[in-house]
Wavefront OBJ file of the C-alpha trace (Angstrom):
o trace
v 32.076 -14.175 10.445
v 29.946 -11.382 8.314
v 33.160 -9.805 6.857
v 34.377 -13.256 5.286
v 31.011 -13.482 4.268
v 30.790 -10.671 3.072
v 34.085 -10.800 0.487
v 33.456 -14.461 -0.291
v 30.598 -12.952 -2.185
v 32.167 -10.099 -3.311
v 34.932 -12.271 -4.706
v 31.635 -14.225 -6.011
v 30.773 -11.525 -7.916
v 33.724 -11.254 -9.373
v 33.849 -14.167 -11.127
v 30.147 -15.005 -11.276
v 30.171 -15.267 -15.167
v 33.070 -17.337 -15.625
v 32.511 -19.851 -12.419
v 28.979 -20.523 -14.321
v 30.295 -20.775 -18.037
v 33.887 -22.800 -17.208
v 32.294 -24.457 -14.340
v 28.691 -24.666 -13.711
v 28.596 -22.940 -10.705
v 25.959 -20.799 -8.726
v 26.783 -19.007 -5.676
v 23.815 -17.689 -5.338
v 20.372 -19.568 -4.695
v 17.146 -18.754 -6.921
v 19.542 -16.535 -9.185
v 19.690 -17.114 -12.982
v 23.001 -15.907 -14.097
v 21.907 -15.920 -17.699
v 19.871 -13.592 -16.891
v 20.038 -11.949 -14.038
v 18.053 -8.936 -13.651
v 18.594 -5.582 -11.850
v 16.640 -7.152 -9.153
v 19.133 -9.927 -8.783
v 21.328 -7.523 -8.509
v 20.207 -5.156 -5.872
v 18.958 -8.018 -3.588
v 22.179 -9.719 -3.557
v 24.017 -5.932 -3.282
v 21.686 -6.069 0.145
v 22.621 -8.794 1.067
v 26.764 -7.842 0.903
v 26.053 -4.644 2.340
v 24.087 -6.217 5.528
v 26.816 -8.500 6.178
v 29.229 -5.739 6.767
v 27.411 -3.496 8.791
v 27.106 -6.831 11.016
v 30.628 -7.250 10.542
v 31.827 -3.336 11.487
v 29.003 -3.782 14.553
v 30.612 -7.011 15.628
v 34.270 -5.002 15.409
v 33.048 -2.121 17.204
v 31.992 -4.831 19.775
v 35.240 -6.500 19.947
v 36.676 -2.647 20.899
v 34.251 -2.744 23.616
v 35.222 -5.887 25.257
v 38.802 -5.707 24.750
v 38.503 -2.032 26.972
v 36.275 -3.757 29.530
v 39.180 -6.373 29.541
v 41.724 -3.961 30.303
v 39.907 -2.797 33.279
v 38.984 -5.902 34.652
v 42.882 -6.744 34.800
v 43.833 -3.090 36.065
v 41.728 -4.175 38.603
v 42.689 -7.833 39.367
v 46.468 -6.247 39.257
v 45.717 -3.845 42.108
v 46.473 -4.822 45.836
v 43.993 -5.945 47.673
v 44.020 -3.461 50.774
v 43.886 -4.609 54.124
v 41.189 -4.430 56.217
v 42.917 -2.781 59.411
v 40.030 -3.156 61.946
v 41.414 -6.941 62.198
v 45.060 -6.040 63.503
v 43.989 -3.920 66.321
l 1 2 3 4 5 6 7 8 9 10 11 12 13 14 15 16 17 18 19 20 21 22 23 24 25 26 27 28 29 30 31 32 33 34 35 36 37 38 39 40 41 42 43 44 45 46 47 48 49 50 51 52 53 54 55 56 57 58 59 60 61 62 63 64 65 66 67 68 69 70 71 72 73 74 75 76 77 78 79 80 81 82 83 84 85 86 87 88
């Protein structure tokens, strides 16, 4: 989810001027597009970076869960040893 948010914000930045001027859209609360400061820009960039960082952690966790799931499936597919003591 955070990866999508990061890409969407990058897309907003790409179209920021035209969307604000032609459509009156403002995508970043508290930021006045007409007089955006360097601090505003750094704040938006930091927010996007946080989304990318969280997405990377999510991807790493998916890999771990996939590996754990593969191990579980392998264990479940192994034959169950029969209790030899009950047959004697």
